[in-house]
C-alpha positions in Angstrom: 135.6 107.0 108.8 132.4 108.1 110.6 134.3 108.4 113.9 137.0 110.5 112.3 134.5 112.8 110.8 132.7 113.3 114.1 136.0 114.2 115.8 136.7 116.7 113.0 133.3 118.3 113.5 133.9 118.4 117.2 137.2 120.2 116.6 135.5 122.7 114.4 132.9 123.4 117.1 135.7 124.1 119.6 137.6 126.2 117.1 134.6 128.4 116.4 132.9 128.3 119.7 131.5 131.3 121.7 133.0 134.7 121.1 134.6 135.3 117.8 138.2 134.2 117.1 139.3 137.8 116.7 138.0 138.7 120.1 139.7 135.7 121.7 143.1 136.6 120.2 142.7 140.2 121.4 142.0 139.0 124.9 145.1 136.8 124.8 147.1 139.7 123.5 145.8 141.9 126.3 146.7 139.3 128.9 150.2 138.8 127.4 150.7 142.6 127.3 149.7 143.0 131.0 151.9 140.0 132.0 154.9 141.5 130.1 154.3 144.9 131.8 154.3 143.2 135.2 157.5 141.2 134.3 159.2 144.4 133.1 158.4 146.3 136.4 159.4 143.2 138.5 162.6 142.8 136.5 163.6 146.4 136.9 163.2 146.5 140.7 163.8 143.0 142.0 165.7 140.9 139.4 169.5 140.5 139.7 169.7 140.1 135.9 168.5 143.1 133.9 166.3 142.0 131.0 164.1 145.1 130.8 165.1 145.8 127.1 164.1 142.3 125.9 160.8 142.6 127.8 160.0 146.0 126.3 160.8 144.7 122.8 158.5 141.7 123.3 155.8 144.0 124.6 156.2 146.2 121.6 155.8 143.2 119.3 152.6 142.1 121.1 151.1 145.6 121.1 151.9 145.9 117.4 150.2 142.6 116.6 147.0 143.9 118.3 146.7 146.4 115.4 146.8 143.7 112.8 144.1 141.4 114.2 141.3 140.8 111.7 139.2 137.8 110.7 141.7 137.2 107.8 144.9 137.4 109.9 143.9 135.5 113.0 146.0 132.4 112.2 149.1 134.5 111.4 148.8 136.7 114.5 148.1 133.7 116.7 151.1 131.9 115.3 153.5 134.9 115.8 152.1 135.5 119.3 152.5 132.0 120.6 155.9 131.4 119.0 157.1 134.8 120.4 155.9 133.8 123.9 157.6 130.4 123.6 160.9 131.7 122.3 160.9 134.5 124.9 160.3 132.0 127.7 163.1 129.8 126.4 165.4 132.8 126.1 164.9 133.9 129.7 165.3 130.3 130.9 168.6 130.0 129.0 169.8 133.3 130.2 168.9 132.7 133.9 168.5 129.4 135.6 167.6 126.9 132.9 165.2 124.2 134.0 165.0 125.9 137.4 163.9 129.3 136.0 160.4 130.6 136.5 160.2 131.6 132.8 159.9 127.9 131.7 156.6 127.8 133.6 155.2 129.8 130.7 155.3 126.8 128.4 152.1 125.1 129.8 150.4 128.5 129.6 151.3 128.9 126.0 149.9 125.5 125.2 146.6 126.4 126.9 146.4 129.5 124.7 147.4 127.4 121.7 144.5 124.9 122.3 142.1 127.9 122.2 143.6 129.9 119.3 145.2 127.3 117.0 144.7 123.9 115.6 146.9 120.9 115.5 149.2 122.5 113.0 150.2 125.1 115.6 149.9 123.1 118.8 152.1 120.0 118.1 155.1 122.0 116.7 155.1 124.1 119.9 155.0 120.9 122.0 157.9 119.4 120.1 159.9 122.7 120.4 159.3 122.9 124.1 160.3 119.3 124.7 163.4 119.9 122.7 164.3 123.0 124.8 163.7 121.2 128.1 166.0 118.3 127.2 168.5 120.6 125.7 168.7 122.5 129.0 169.0 119.3 130.9 171.9 118.1 128.6 173.6 121.5 128.7 173.5 121.7 132.5 174.8 118.1 132.9 177.7 118.7 130.5 178.6 122.1 131.9 177.8 123.8 128.6 175.2 125.9 130.4 176.4 127.8 133.5 173.4 128.5 135.8 173.3 131.9 137.5 173.0 131.6 141.2 170.2 133.7 142.6 171.0 136.0 145.6 168.7 136.8 148.5 167.5 140.0 146.9 166.3 138.0 143.8 163.9 135.8 145.8 161.2 138.5 146.0 161.4 139.0 142.2 161.2 135.2 141.7 158.1 135.2 144.0 156.6 138.0 141.9 157.3 136.1 138.7 155.6 133.0 140.0 152.6 135.1 141.1 152.4 136.7 137.7 152.5 133.3 136.0 149.9 132.0 138.4 147.6 134.9 137.5 148.1 134.2 133.8 147.3 130.5 134.4 144.1 131.5 136.2 143.1 133.8 133.3 144.0 131.1 130.7 142.1 128.4 132.6 139.1 130.7 133.0 139.1 131.4 129.3 139.4 127.7 128.6 136.6 126.8 131.0 134.4 129.5 129.5 135.0 128.1 126.1 134.1 124.7 127.2 130.9 126.0 128.9 129.9 127.8 125.8 130.7 124.7 123.7 128.5 122.6 126.0 125.7 125.1 125.8 126.0 125.3 122.0 125.9 121.5 121.8 122.9 121.5 124.0 121.2 124.1 121.9 122.1 122.2 118.7 120.6 119.0 120.3 117.4 120.9 121.2 117.1 122.4 117.7 117.7 119.0 116.2 114.9 117.5 118.3 112.7 120.3 117.3 113.5 119.8 113.7 112.8 116.1 114.0 109.5 116.9 115.6 108.6 119.4 112.9 109.6 116.8 110.2 107.5 114.2 112.0 104.6 116.8 112.1 104.9 117.3 108.3 105.3 113.6 107.5 102.9 112.0 110.0 100.2 114.7 110.5 97.7 116.5 108.3 98.7 120.2 107.9 95.0 121.4 108.0 93.5 119.4 110.9 96.7 118.4 112.6 95.3 114.8 112.9 97.6 111.8 112.2 97.6 111.1 108.4 97.6 108.0 106.3 101.4 107.5 106.9 100.7 107.3 110.7 97.8 105.0 110.0 100.1 102.7 108.0 102.6 102.6 110.8 100.1 102.0 113.6 97.8 99.5 111.9 99.9 96.4 112.1 100.4 96.5 115.9 96.6 97.2 116.3 95.7 94.2 114.2 98.2 92.0 116.2 96.8 93.2 119.5 93.2 92.7 118.4 93.9 89.1 117.2 95.5 88.4 120.6 92.3 89.6 122.3 90.0 87.7 119.9 88.7 91.0 118.4 88.2 92.3 114.9 89.4 95.6 113.5 87.0 97.8 111.5 88.8 99.9 108.8 86.5 102.8 107.8 87.0 105.2 104.9 84.8 108.2 105.4 84.4 110.6 102.5 82.5 114.0 102.4 80.0 113.9 99.6 79.4 117.6 99.0 82.7 119.3 100.0 83.4 120.2 96.4 80.1 122.1 96.2 80.9 124.0 99.4 84.3 124.9 98.0 82.8 126.0 94.7 79.8 128.0 96.1 81.2 129.4 99.4 85.0 129.3 98.8 87.8 127.0 99.8 88.3 128.9 103.1 84.8 127.9 104.2 85.5 124.4 102.9 88.7 124.1 105.0 87.0 125.4 108.1 84.2 122.8 107.6 86.8 120.0 107.4 88.5 121.3 110.6 85.2 121.6 112.5 84.3 118.1 111.4 87.7 116.8 112.5 87.1 118.3 116.0 83.6 116.7 116.1 84.9 113.3 115.0 87.7 113.5 117.5 85.2 113.8 120.4 83.6 110.5 119.3 86.9 108.6 119.3 87.6 106.5 122.4 90.6 104.3 123.4 89.3 101.6 121.1 89.2 103.8 118.1 91.7 105.9 116.0 91.0 108.8 113.7 93.2 109.8 110.8 92.9 112.5 108.1 93.9 111.6 104.6 94.3 113.8 101.5 91.4 115.7 100.2 88.1 115.1 102.0 88.7 111.6 103.4 89.0 110.5 106.9 90.1 107.0 108.1 88.7 105.5 111.3 90.0 102.3 112.9 88.0 100.5 115.5 88.7 97.4 117.6 85.4 95.6 118.3 84.1 92.2 119.3 81.7 91.9 116.3 80.3 93.5 113.2 77.3 95.0 115.1 79.6 97.2 117.2 81.3 98.5 114.1 77.8 99.2 112.5 76.8 101.2 115.6 79.9 103.3 115.5 79.5 103.9 111.7 75.9 105.1 112.3 77.1 107.4 115.1 79.7 108.9 112.6 77.0 109.6 110.0 74.8 111.2 112.6 77.7 113.4 113.8 78.5 114.5 110.2 74.9 115.2 109.3 74.5 117.8 112.1 74.9 121.2 110.5 77.9 123.5 111.2 77.7 127.2 111.9 80.7 128.7 110.1 81.1 132.5 109.4 77.3 133.1 109.5 76.7 130.1 107.2 74.6 127.1 108.1 76.7 124.3 106.5 75.1 121.0 105.8 77.5 118.1 105.2 76.8 114.6 104.1 79.2 111.6 104.0 79.6 108.1 102.8 81.5 105.3 104.6 83.1 102.1 103.3 84.1 99.5 105.8 86.6 96.6 105.6 87.2 94.2 108.5 90.5 92.7 109.5 91.5 89.9 109.4 88.6 88.7 107.2 89.1 91.3 104.4 92.8 91.6 104.8 95.5 92.2 107.4 97.5 95.1 105.8 96.9 98.8 105.3 96.9 98.5 101.5 94.4 95.6 101.4 92.1 97.1 103.9 92.1 100.6 102.4 91.5 99.2 98.9 88.5 97.1 100.0 87.1 99.9 102.2 87.3 102.1 99.1 85.4 99.5 97.1 82.6 99.6 99.7 82.8 103.4 99.7 82.4 103.6 96.0 79.3 101.4 96.2 77.9 103.6 98.9 78.4 106.8 97.0 76.9 105.3 93.8 73.7 104.2 95.6 72.9 106.5 98.5 74.6 109.3 100.5 74.8 109.5 104.3 75.1 105.7 104.5 77.7 103.0 105.1 78.5 99.6 103.6 80.7 96.7 104.5 83.0 95.3 101.8 81.6 92.3 100.0 83.3 89.9 97.5 81.0 91.0 94.7 82.4 94.6 95.1 85.8 93.3 94.1 84.2 91.5 91.1 82.6 94.9 90.2 86.0 96.6 90.3 87.6 93.9 88.3 84.8 94.3 85.7 85.5 98.0 85.5 89.2 97.3 85.1 88.4 94.9 82.3 86.2 97.6 80.7 89.0 100.1 80.8 91.2 97.7 78.9 88.5 97.1 76.4 87.9 100.8 76.0 91.6 101.3 75.1 91.2 98.6 72.4 88.0 100.3 71.2 89.8 103.6 70.8 92.6 101.9 68.8 90.1 99.9 66.7 87.6 102.7 66.2 84.6 100.8 67.6 82.7 104.0 68.5 79.9 105.5 66.4 77.6 108.5 66.7 73.8 108.4 66.8 71.7 111.5 66.3 68.4 112.6 67.8 66.6 115.5 66.2 65.8 118.8 67.9 62.4 120.2 66.9 61.1 123.8 66.9 57.8 123.5 68.7 56.4 126.6 67.1 57.0 125.5 63.5 57.4 121.8 64.0 60.6 122.2 61.9 63.8 120.2 62.5 66.5 122.7 63.5 69.3 120.5 64.7 70.4 117.3 66.4 72.2 116.0 69.4 75.2 113.6 68.9 75.0 110.6 71.2 77.9 108.2 71.3 77.5 104.5 71.1 80.1 101.6 71.5 79.7 98.6 69.3 82.3 96.1 70.6 84.2 93.4 68.8 81.3 91.0 69.5 78.9 93.4 67.7 77.2 94.2 71.0 75.9 97.8 71.4 77.0 99.0 74.8 75.0 101.8 76.5 76.8 105.1 77.3 75.4 104.7 80.8 77.7 101.7 81.2 80.9 102.9 79.7 80.9 106.7 80.0 81.4 106.7 83.9 84.3 104.2 83.4 85.8 106.3 80.6 85.6 109.4 82.8 87.1 107.7 85.9 90.0 106.4 83.8 90.6 109.6 81.9 89.9 107.9 78.5 86.9 110.2 78.0 89.2 113.0 76.8 90.3 110.9 73.8 86.8 109.5 73.2 85.3 113.0 73.5 87.8 114.4 71.0 86.9 111.7 68.5 83.1 112.4 69.0 83.6 116.2 68.5 85.6 115.6 65.3 83.1 113.1 63.9 80.1 115.2 64.8 81.5 118.2 62.9 82.3 116.1 59.9 78.8 114.6 59.9 77.2 118.0 60.2 79.2 119.3 57.2 78.0 116.2 55.3 74.4 117.2 56.1 75.0 120.4 54.3 76.5 118.6 51.3 73.4 116.4 51.3 71.3 119.5 50.9 69.2 119.1 54.1 69.8 122.6 55.5 72.0 124.2 58.1 71.2 121.9 61.0 73.0 122.6 64.3 74.9 119.8 66.0 75.1 119.5 69.8 78.0 117.6 71.4 78.2 116.7 75.1 81.4 117.5 77.0 82.7 115.8 80.1 84.2 117.8 83.0 87.3 115.7 82.5 87.9 117.3 79.1 88.4 120.7 80.7 91.3 119.6 83.0 94.1 119.9 80.5 93.1 123.4 79.6 93.4 122.8 75.8 89.7 122.3 75.0 89.3 125.5 72.9 92.2 124.4 70.6 90.6 121.0 70.2 87.2 122.5 69.3 88.6 125.0 66.9 90.7 122.3 65.2 87.6 120.1 64.7 85.7 123.0 63.1 88.7 123.7 60.7 89.1 120.1 59.7 85.4 119.9 58.9 85.2 123.4 57.4 82.1 123.9 59.6 80.7 127.3 60.7 81.1 127.8 64.5 77.5 129.0 64.7 76.3 125.4 63.8 78.1 123.8 66.8 76.6 123.7 70.3 78.5 122.3 73.2 76.6 120.8 76.1 77.9 120.9 79.7 76.3 119.5 82.8 75.7 121.3 86.1 78.2 118.9 87.8 80.9 121.1 86.0 80.0 123.9 88.4 81.7 122.3 91.4 85.1 122.0 89.6 87.7 124.8 89.0 85.2 127.4 87.8 87.8 130.0 86.8 89.7 127.7 84.6 86.5 126.3 83.0 85.0 129.7 82.5 88.1 130.9 80.8 88.0 128.1 78.3 84.3 128.5 77.7 84.7 132.2 77.1 87.4 131.5 74.4 85.0 129.1 72.8 81.9 131.4 73.0 83.8 134.4 71.4 84.0 132.3 68.2 80.2 132.1 68.0 79.9 128.6 69.4 76.8 128.1 71.6 77.0 126.7 75.2 74.1 124.7 76.5 73.4 123.6 80.1 72.3 120.0 79.9 70.0 118.3 82.5 69.2 121.7 84.1 67.4 121.4 87.4 68.9 118.1 88.5 72.2 119.5 89.9 73.2 122.7 91.7 71.3 125.1 89.5 73.6 128.0 90.4 72.1 130.8 88.3 75.3 132.8 88.6 77.1 130.3 86.4 74.7 130.7 83.5 76.3 134.1 82.8 79.8 133.1 84.0 79.9 130.2 81.5 78.3 132.2 78.7 75.3 129.8 78.5 72.9 130.4 75.7 70.6 127.4 76.1 68.9 125.5 79.0 68.0 121.9 78.4 65.3 120.8 80.8 66.1 117.3 82.1 63.9 114.5 80.9 63.2 113.4 84.5 60.9 116.5 84.8 59.4 116.2 81.3 58.6 112.5 81.2 55.2 111.8 82.7 54.9 115.5 83.4 51.2 115.5 82.9 50.7 113.0 85.7 52.6 115.0 88.3 51.6 118.6 88.9 54.8 119.5 90.7 56.8 118.5 87.6 54.7 120.9 85.5 55.4 123.7 87.9 59.2 123.0 87.7 59.2 122.9 83.9 57.1 126.0 83.6 59.4 127.9 86.1 62.5 126.9 84.1 61.0 128.0 80.8 59.9 131.3 82.2 63.2 132.0 83.8 65.1 131.1 80.6 62.8 133.4 78.6 63.3 136.3 81.0 67.1 135.8 80.8 67.1 135.7 77.0 68.1 132.0 76.9 66.8 129.4 74.6 65.2 126.3 76.2 64.9 122.7 75.1 62.7 120.1 76.7 64.2 116.6 76.7 62.3 113.3 76.9 59.2 114.3 75.1 57.2 111.1 74.3 53.6 112.1 73.5 51.5 114.7 71.7 49.8 115.9 75.0 53.2 116.7 76.4 54.0 118.7 73.3 50.9 120.8 73.7 51.6 121.4 77.3 55.1 122.6 76.5 53.7 124.9 73.9 51.3 126.4 76.5 54.4 127.0 78.7 56.0 128.8 75.6 58.8 126.2 75.4 60.9 126.8 72.3 62.4 123.4 71.4 61.7 119.7 72.1 63.6 116.5 71.8 62.5 112.9 72.4 61.0 109.7 71.2 57.8 111.5 70.1 59.8 112.5 67.0 62.5 110.0 66.9 64.9 107.8 68.9 68.6 108.4 68.3 69.6 107.1 64.9 72.9 106.2 63.1 74.0 109.0 60.7 72.8 107.4 57.5 69.3 106.7 59.0 69.2 110.2 60.5 69.8 111.8 57.0 66.9 109.7 55.6 64.7 110.9 58.5 65.5 114.6 57.9 64.8 114.3 54.2 61.4 112.7 54.9 60.6 115.4 57.4 61.5 118.0 54.8 59.2 116.3 52.2 56.4 116.1 54.7 56.7 119.8 55.6 56.7 120.8 51.9 53.9 118.5 50.8 
């Protein structure tokens, strides 16, 4: 079937090759007209049999056909022309000398034109008809049915002229056929060249990164097995390195994605210059590079990893910006850590995650305990899903104090997880896992709903209009439906929006700021407060304070705790308080643990405090008791 289809495609190419079909038919009509004119003149002067009238009629038919040639009539015109020429040649052969007449030489010429103008439907009937005519003439001559005219001497010149005309027509037909074949060959050559170019372009898209034009992970997967086999044969190891840029998100957010892309391209060029015959460089999706190195031992791999870090840490000059980039590297070694792309990349990523969690601009080799760590995280994800279903989470509350009046004005909701074994698991342990797995969205929704309900309960307990602060994770913004979740929580609890404060961290600044700011603007327009938590520990981009409709800055406890022992911390805290006051923002100092720190914060004109000096986070029922006691103490 495939062979038949290829032949059909080849026939189509011949049928549609070169000049248009209309033009080819017009050329054949012109050649036929010129030939008939020549035959008419030759017949009138040199032939002993007068056939001028028949020739003129045939000429008239062909000239008439030339006026009807269009793209829609080519098959009809070609059929009429070729059959007319065939019948005319048969007629003159019958009328004159049968098989010995020069007119019968037109048959091959007609077949040449037929191969150029028609398909098999036209060609084979003509062949059958011509064979029938030839054998009929032979039979008629042998039986005496056909009486052959005897040419005289005067007719020899006319016969020579006829042969010359047929020869010229053959020459023209063969020239047309050869031109068609040449055009067909050129077209096939062009098609082959374009096909190769398309394959190269497809390979470029599939096997190469579109930004840096480096080979991508697909190329790495294809090339890794032969490299490992070759290294084992030479008693070498293969270092599989996953290199990730630590701060490219911040560059994209603060300077724009164009600068971020240029940074990645400049880095790709710099890394390419470090790669020798023993190393390979690949660019994966996002901000990750893969480097493969064949080496005799671990020490050589370590040396190369150190060179990579030094190369990355050198600043880049891009569009008048001095760009500083840091990276982390995770390394897996074949054949000890695995002998496949999937295994080596997975384990190099485990090492990369450990590097990123401990220290930037460093590298680590994969170790077995890293796999155990990942398995523990996977187990925790499973347990978190069960915790959501079994409602194992609860909220603790830590009071927020007005430093001027020492009155309790609100509280921060802090989530806790009491598992099936009645063990209280710290948020520091499960929140990162919940965020990485995406479960934080569902957990955060529950926390928001419960905090609003508890805040409403405080009102019903008669302990005043305390505000409630709820922490948000950057993951909760990704779906784009956070405003509707917040508004639904307020409606369900019948809580005034002014009593709800949502806390976001500075890490949110490096994400999709437009999408995030749109959601926060919708929330802020309802009267809900936005607080920047842990201010000073992240990117501290002041532009985002207005862009995100922030109304409160929460000074991170790392600056407040032991502030009196470190003068630099005092300067930082004082600067944040003064800046917030100048910008008309409220400020809250977290991590207050002693009376002296409270007095110092008052000197700095800090508005609110939060910390163990007043209370640790408490379950809701204990918090209500605390608030009531605080009210009694303030009254009495």
